[in-house]
C-alpha positions in Angstrom: 106.4 112.4 77.0 109.8 113.5 75.3 111.4 112.3 78.2 109.9 109.1 78.4 110.7 108.7 74.5 114.4 109.7 75.3 114.7 107.1 78.0 113.4 104.4 75.8 116.0 105.2 73.4 118.9 104.9 76.1 118.7 100.9 76.9 121.3 99.0 74.6 120.4 95.5 73.4 122.3 94.3 76.8 119.9 96.3 78.9 117.6 94.3 81.2 114.2 94.2 79.5 112.4 94.2 82.6 113.7 97.7 83.5 112.3 99.0 80.3 108.7 96.9 80.6 108.8 98.3 84.3 109.0 102.0 83.2 106.8 101.6 80.2 103.9 100.3 82.2 104.2 103.0 84.6 104.1 105.8 82.0 101.2 103.7 80.0 99.0 103.6 83.1 99.7 107.7 83.7 98.6 108.2 80.1 95.6 106.2 80.5 94.5 107.9 83.6 95.1 111.2 82.0 92.8 110.0 79.1 95.9 110.3 76.7 94.9 107.4 74.6 97.2 108.0 71.5 100.1 108.6 73.5 99.2 105.4 75.5 99.0 103.8 72.4 102.5 104.9 71.2 103.9 103.5 74.5 102.5 100.0 73.9 103.9 100.2 70.3 107.3 101.0 71.6 107.1 98.2 74.3 106.2 95.5 71.6 109.8 94.7 70.7 110.7 94.4 74.2 107.8 92.1 75.0 108.9 89.8 71.8 112.5 89.5 73.5 110.7 87.8 76.5 108.9 84.8 76.4 107.6 84.4 80.1 103.8 83.9 80.2 103.2 86.5 82.9 104.8 89.2 80.7 102.8 88.4 77.9 99.8 88.3 79.8 100.6 91.8 81.4 100.9 93.1 77.6 97.4 91.8 76.9 96.2 93.5 80.0 97.5 96.8 79.3 95.7 96.0 75.6 92.7 95.4 77.5 92.8 98.6 79.4 93.4 100.7 76.5 90.7 99.4 74.4 88.3 99.6 77.4 89.5 103.3 77.7 88.5 103.6 73.9 85.2 101.8 74.7 86.3 99.1 72.5 84.0 96.5 74.3 84.6 93.4 72.2 88.4 93.9 71.8 88.8 94.7 75.4 87.0 91.4 76.2 89.4 89.4 73.7 92.5 90.9 75.2 91.1 90.2 78.9 90.5 86.5 77.8 94.0 86.2 76.5 95.4 87.6 79.5 93.2 85.4 81.7 93.9 82.5 79.8 97.7 83.1 80.4 97.4 83.8 84.0 95.3 80.9 85.2 97.9 78.6 84.4 99.7 80.3 87.1 97.0 80.5 89.9 99.4 82.1 92.5 100.0 85.1 90.1 99.7 88.2 92.1 98.1 90.0 89.1 95.4 87.4 88.6 92.6 88.8 91.1 93.0 92.3 89.7 92.8 91.1 86.2 89.8 88.9 86.5 88.0 91.6 88.4 88.5 94.1 85.8 87.3 91.4 83.1 84.3 90.8 85.2 83.6 94.5 85.2 82.8 94.4 81.5 79.9 92.4 81.9 78.6 89.4 79.2 
């Protein structure tokens, strides 16, 4: 985790934000799988400034998806549904988005 935090401090304002986001997403998924939810929350919070720098709907949707996964892992079902809905609303405007089927499947798994 310290190595990842150090890596987050290395990029400059001129660094490509997609590089930071890709590394952050990988670490986030690893922490969720390891049930290290507090650390996953920290990673997500650390990525927020980068998300705000990018206006791409797909990136915004991905951020909502990560939030939904975190809420789901914490058994916060209402918050997870809301985050999945925001994710879905952003992605359905781009029906060929490669993430749409996986996100829809996860959202359906929450039930009504």
